[in-house]
C-alpha positions as CSV (number, residue, x, y, z in Angstrom):
1,M,0.0,0.0,0.0
2,P,1.5,3.3,-1.1
3,P,2.0,6.1,1.6
4,L,-1.0,8.4,2.0
5,C,-0.7,12.0,1.1
6,L,-3.2,14.1,3.1
7,P,-3.1,17.2,0.9
8,E,-4.0,15.1,-2.1
9,I,-6.8,13.4,-0.3
10,R,-8.2,16.7,0.8
11,R,-8.0,18.1,-2.7
12,K,-10.0,15.1,-4.1
13,A,-12.5,14.9,-1.2
14,P,-15.1,17.3,-2.6
15,A,-15.3,15.6,-5.9
16,L,-15.4,12.2,-4.3
17,A,-18.2,13.3,-1.9
18,A,-20.4,14.5,-4.7
19,Q,-20.0,11.2,-6.6
20,K,-20.8,9.0,-3.5
21,R,-23.7,11.2,-2.4
22,T,-25.6,10.2,-5.5
23,A,-24.7,6.5,-5.3
24,L,-25.5,6.2,-1.5
25,Q,-28.7,8.3,-1.5
26,P,-31.2,5.3,-1.6
27,Y,-29.5,3.4,1.3
28,L,-28.3,5.8,4.0
29,P,-30.0,8.4,6.2
30,E,-29.1,12.0,5.3
31,G,-26.7,12.5,8.2
32,R,-24.7,9.3,7.8
33,E,-24.7,9.9,4.0
34,I,-23.0,13.2,4.4
35,L,-20.4,11.8,6.8
36,M,-19.6,8.8,4.6
37,S,-19.5,10.8,1.5
38,S,-16.7,12.9,2.8
39,L,-14.3,9.9,3.0
40,P,-12.5,8.4,0.1
41,T,-13.0,4.7,-0.6
42,T,-10.1,2.2,-0.1
43,Q,-9.8,1.9,-3.9
44,E,-9.6,5.6,-4.3
45,V,-6.9,5.9,-1.6
46,H,-4.9,3.2,-3.4
47,S,-5.3,5.1,-6.7
48,I,-3.4,8.2,-5.3
49,P,0.1,8.2,-7.0
50,A,2.9,6.8,-4.8
51,K,5.1,9.6,-5.9
52,N,3.3,12.0,-3.7
53,G,4.3,10.0,-0.6
54,L,7.9,9.9,-1.8
55,S,7.7,13.7,-2.3
56,Q,6.5,14.1,1.2
57,Y,9.3,11.9,2.5
58,A,11.9,13.9,0.6
59,T,10.4,17.1,2.0
60,E,10.6,15.7,5.6
61,L,14.1,14.4,5.0
62,R,15.3,17.8,3.7
63,Q,13.8,19.5,6.8
64,A,15.3,16.9,9.2
65,C,18.8,17.4,7.7
66,G,20.5,20.5,9.1
67,T,23.7,22.4,8.5
68,F,26.0,19.6,9.8
69,E,24.4,17.1,7.4
70,R,24.7,19.5,4.4
71,V,28.4,20.1,5.1
72,T,29.0,16.3,5.5
73,F,27.0,15.5,2.3
74,A,29.2,18.1,0.4
75,Y,32.3,16.3,1.6
76,L,30.9,12.9,0.7
77,A,30.1,14.3,-2.8
78,W,33.7,15.5,-3.1
79,T,35.2,12.1,-2.1
80,L,32.8,10.4,-4.5
81,S,33.9,12.6,-7.4
82,L,37.5,11.8,-6.3
83,L,36.8,8.0,-6.3
84,I,35.2,8.2,-9.8
85,A,37.8,10.5,-11.4
86,F,40.9,8.8,-10.0
87,H,39.7,5.2,-9.4
88,N,42.7,3.8,-11.1
89,N,45.0,5.2,-8.4
90,I,42.8,4.2,-5.5
91,P,42.8,0.5,-4.3
92,H,39.2,-0.9,-3.9
93,A,37.7,2.4,-5.2
94,A,34.3,0.7,-5.8
95,K,34.2,-0.6,-2.3
96,Y,34.9,2.9,-0.9
97,A,32.2,4.4,-3.1
98,A,29.7,1.8,-1.9
99,L,30.7,2.4,1.7
100,H,30.3,6.2,1.3
101,A,26.8,5.6,-0.1
102,I,25.9,3.5,2.9
103,V,27.2,6.2,5.2
104,A,25.2,8.9,3.4
105,V,22.0,6.8,3.6
106,A,22.6,6.0,7.3
107,I,23.1,9.7,8.1
108,A,19.9,10.7,6.3
109,Q,17.9,8.0,7.9
110,L,19.2,8.9,11.4
111,A,18.3,12.5,10.9
112,W,14.8,11.7,9.6
113,S,14.1,9.2,12.3
114,A,15.3,11.5,15.1
115,A,13.1,14.3,13.8
116,R,10.0,12.0,14.1
117,S,10.9,10.5,17.5
118,C,11.3,11.5,21.1
119,S,13.5,8.5,21.9
120,K,16.4,9.7,24.1
121,A,18.7,7.1,22.6
122,L,17.9,8.2,19.1
123,Q,18.4,11.9,20.0
124,F,21.7,11.1,21.6
125,A,22.9,9.3,18.5
126,R,21.6,12.1,16.3
127,H,23.8,14.6,18.2
128,W,27.0,12.6,18.7
129,Y,27.4,10.5,15.5
130,P,29.8,13.2,14.2
131,L,32.7,12.1,16.4
132,P,33.2,8.6,15.0
133,L,32.6,10.1,11.5
134,Y,35.7,12.3,11.8
135,I,37.8,9.2,12.7
136,F,36.4,7.2,9.8
137,F,37.1,9.9,7.3
138,F,40.6,10.4,8.6
139,E,41.5,6.7,8.6
140,E,40.3,6.3,5.0
141,L,42.9,8.9,3.9
142,Q,45.4,6.0,4.0
143,A,43.8,4.9,0.7
144,L,43.0,8.3,-0.8
145,V,46.2,10.3,-0.1
146,H,47.8,9.3,-3.4
147,A,44.7,9.5,-5.5
148,I,46.0,12.6,-7.4
149,H,49.7,12.8,-6.7
150,R,51.8,9.7,-6.5
151,N,54.7,11.4,-4.7
152,W,55.2,13.0,-1.3
153,F,55.9,16.8,-1.0
154,D,57.7,16.7,2.3
155,R,60.8,18.4,1.0
156,W,58.9,21.7,0.7
157,L,57.9,21.6,4.4
158,I,61.3,20.4,5.5
159,E,62.8,23.4,3.7
160,F,60.2,25.7,5.2
161,D,60.9,24.5,8.8
162,Y,64.7,24.7,8.3
163,N,64.6,28.2,6.9
164,L,62.3,29.2,9.7
165,A,64.2,27.7,12.6
166,G,67.7,27.0,11.2
167,V,67.3,23.4,12.3
168,H,65.0,20.4,11.8
169,P,62.7,21.1,14.7
170,S,61.8,17.4,15.5
171,V,65.5,16.5,15.4
172,W,66.6,19.4,17.5
173,L,63.9,18.7,20.2
174,A,65.1,15.1,20.4
175,R,68.2,16.3,22.5
176,F,65.8,17.0,25.4
177,A,64.1,13.6,25.2
178,N,63.8,11.6,28.4
179,P,61.0,9.2,29.6
180,A,59.3,11.7,31.8
181,L,59.2,14.5,29.2
182,N,58.2,12.0,26.5
183,D,55.2,10.8,28.5
184,A,54.2,14.4,29.3
185,M,54.3,15.3,25.6
186,Q,52.3,12.2,24.6
187,F,49.7,13.1,27.2
188,A,49.5,16.6,25.7
189,Y,49.1,15.1,22.2
190,M,46.2,12.9,23.5
191,T,44.3,15.9,24.8
192,Y,43.1,16.5,21.3
193,F,40.4,13.9,21.9
194,L,39.3,15.7,25.0
195,Y,38.9,19.0,23.1
196,L,36.5,17.3,20.7
197,V,34.2,16.2,23.6
198,I,34.5,18.5,26.7
199,L,32.9,21.7,25.3
200,P,30.2,20.0,23.2
201,A,29.3,17.8,26.2
202,I,28.9,20.8,28.5
203,L,26.7,22.6,25.9
204,Y,24.7,19.4,25.3
205,L,24.0,18.9,29.0
206,Q,23.0,22.5,29.3
207,K,20.6,22.0,26.3
208,D,22.2,24.9,24.4
209,R,21.6,23.2,21.0
210,A,22.5,26.3,18.9
211,A,26.0,26.5,20.5
212,F,26.4,22.8,20.4
213,W,25.8,22.5,16.7
214,T,27.9,25.6,16.0
215,V,30.8,23.8,17.5
216,M,30.1,20.6,15.7
217,V,29.6,22.3,12.3
218,S,32.8,24.3,12.7
219,T,34.7,21.2,13.7
220,A,33.4,19.4,10.7
221,I,34.4,22.2,8.3
222,A,37.9,22.3,9.8
223,H,38.4,18.5,9.6
224,Y,37.0,18.1,6.1
225,S,39.2,21.0,4.9
226,V,42.2,19.2,6.4
227,Y,41.3,16.0,4.6
228,I,40.8,17.7,1.3
229,I,44.2,19.5,1.5
230,A,45.8,16.2,2.6
231,V,44.8,14.6,-0.7
232,L,45.8,17.7,-2.8
233,F,49.2,18.0,-1.0
234,P,50.4,14.6,0.3
235,I,52.8,14.8,3.3
236,E,54.4,11.9,5.1
237,S,55.4,13.6,8.4
238,P,58.8,13.8,10.1
239,Y,58.3,10.3,11.5
240,F,58.8,8.8,8.0
241,A,60.6,11.5,6.0
242,L,63.2,12.2,8.7
243,A,63.5,8.7,10.1
244,S,67.3,8.6,9.3
245,L,67.8,11.7,11.5
246,N,65.7,10.4,14.3
247,P,66.9,6.9,14.9
248,T,66.1,6.8,18.6
249,A,62.5,5.9,19.7
250,L,60.8,8.1,22.3
251,H,60.3,5.8,25.2
252,G,58.1,6.7,28.2
253,G,55.4,5.5,30.5
254,A,51.7,4.8,30.3
255,F,50.7,7.7,28.0
256,T,53.5,6.7,25.6
257,A,52.4,3.1,25.6
258,T,48.8,4.2,24.9
259,I,49.8,6.3,22.0
260,E,52.0,3.6,20.6
261,L,49.0,1.2,20.8
262,V,46.7,3.7,19.0
263,E,49.4,4.4,16.4
264,H,49.9,0.7,15.8
265,F,46.3,0.1,14.8
266,G,45.4,3.5,13.5
267,R,48.5,5.3,12.1
268,V,47.8,6.9,8.7
269,H,50.8,7.1,6.4
270,G,50.3,10.6,5.1
271,A,47.6,13.2,5.9
272,A,50.0,15.3,8.0
273,F,49.4,18.7,6.4
274,P,47.6,20.5,7.9
275,S,47.5,19.0,11.4
276,A,44.0,17.6,12.1
277,H,45.0,17.6,15.8
278,V,45.7,21.3,15.7
279,A,42.8,22.3,13.5
280,G,40.2,20.5,15.5
281,S,41.6,21.7,18.8
282,M,41.8,25.3,17.4
283,V,38.0,25.2,16.8
284,A,37.5,23.9,20.4
285,I,39.7,26.6,22.0
286,L,38.0,29.4,20.0
287,A,34.6,28.1,20.8
288,A,35.5,27.8,24.5
289,R,36.6,31.4,24.4
290,R,33.2,32.5,23.2
291,Y,30.9,30.2,25.2
292,K,33.0,29.2,28.3
293,P,35.8,31.6,29.0
294,R,36.9,29.8,32.2
295,L,37.3,26.6,30.2
296,F,39.3,28.5,27.6
297,W,41.9,29.7,30.2
298,L,42.0,26.2,31.7
299,C,42.6,24.5,28.3
300,L,44.9,27.1,26.7
301,P,48.2,25.9,28.3
302,F,47.4,22.3,27.3
303,F,46.6,23.4,23.8
304,I,49.9,25.2,23.5
305,M,51.7,22.1,24.9
306,M,49.8,19.9,22.4
307,C,51.0,22.1,19.5
308,V,54.6,21.6,20.6
309,A,54.0,17.9,21.2
310,T,52.9,17.3,17.6
311,V,56.4,18.4,16.5
312,Y,58.2,16.8,19.5
313,G,56.6,13.4,18.8
314,R,57.6,13.6,15.1
315,Y,54.0,13.6,13.9
316,H,54.1,17.0,12.2
317,Y,56.3,19.8,10.9
318,V,56.0,23.3,12.2
319,A,54.4,24.1,8.9
320,D,51.7,21.6,9.7
321,V,51.0,23.2,13.0
322,L,50.8,26.7,11.5
323,A,48.5,25.5,8.7
324,G,46.3,23.7,11.3
325,L,45.9,26.9,13.3
326,A,44.8,28.7,10.2
327,V,42.4,26.0,9.0
328,G,40.9,25.7,12.5
329,A,40.3,29.5,12.8
330,A,38.8,29.5,9.3
331,G,36.6,26.6,10.2
332,W,35.3,28.4,13.3
333,V,34.5,31.5,11.3
334,A,32.8,29.5,8.5
335,G,30.9,27.4,11.0
336,Q,29.4,30.4,12.7
337,W,28.5,31.9,9.3
338,Q,26.8,28.7,8.2
339,M,24.8,28.4,11.4
340,N,23.7,32.1,11.3
341,R,22.7,31.6,7.7
342,S,20.6,28.6,8.5
343,C,18.5,30.8,10.9
344,S,17.6,27.7,13.0
345,C,18.3,26.7,16.6
346,S,16.4,23.4,16.7
347,G,18.0,20.0,17.5
348,A,18.0,19.1,13.8
349,L,20.4,21.9,12.8
């Protein structure tokens, strides 16, 4: 049975009523006749084109999807075009395209379902699915990073760093390495994950949905910009490109062991420029300055320490950090503009 479209039924009702009034006149009292004649028959309901129901669903879906979904769908469209145009350079390009289609459908269905339900679990998923999405898109860069360019461009950033500092920063910082400092730096590097959660969690618990989605949209724009640049300008990172100058591993304690475990299963060879750590954290620190100034001052020292840790730990060049700061700041500005443009403060932004 095709979905019912109420506007269409209402439009047809007067004509249907006139037709049935004549047919039912001999059998029904006047009052019941008028009541029955205002309703369409089962056959007539089935005769309403199914496309109207699909059109209504499309309208509801468009209303349920907000600024975050529109930004994410734009990024998915970009990656799909990349997979199609450069499929010969991407291993399993068809599988990635199919996976992206599944992700797009899942996002749309989640937004649509959440807009029609008061389920707390569904609403929670609707607000927090962006976090694992960032990780998924970052990890797939392992396959996409050489879609356009087959070579690495690290020499440009190595020269930039050397001209800026007169040394190779990650190599120079290695002279200060010791287990305690190594562990402190790895802890600072890990605080990136806290920045993605702390401020949005506070805003979410305070039910400030407009501010919450402004942070989420800004973070998405910053991350997606990083991922696009990483494909257009492939960079290995000092860990790989300067391995001959950094032969000694950075040993430490619990935080170092945790990072080594994460890197063992999730390290992406490439995608170093700009730094996603710095870009995402930059959005969080600027958002905290606007919404929670006390949190801003609390996090600022750790943020600065994290920027140093990305170079100390050989994950990034100084150029990556500077670019990450710029992309994060631009993402914050663009996210606020997009949210103001949407003129909506509902949970489906």
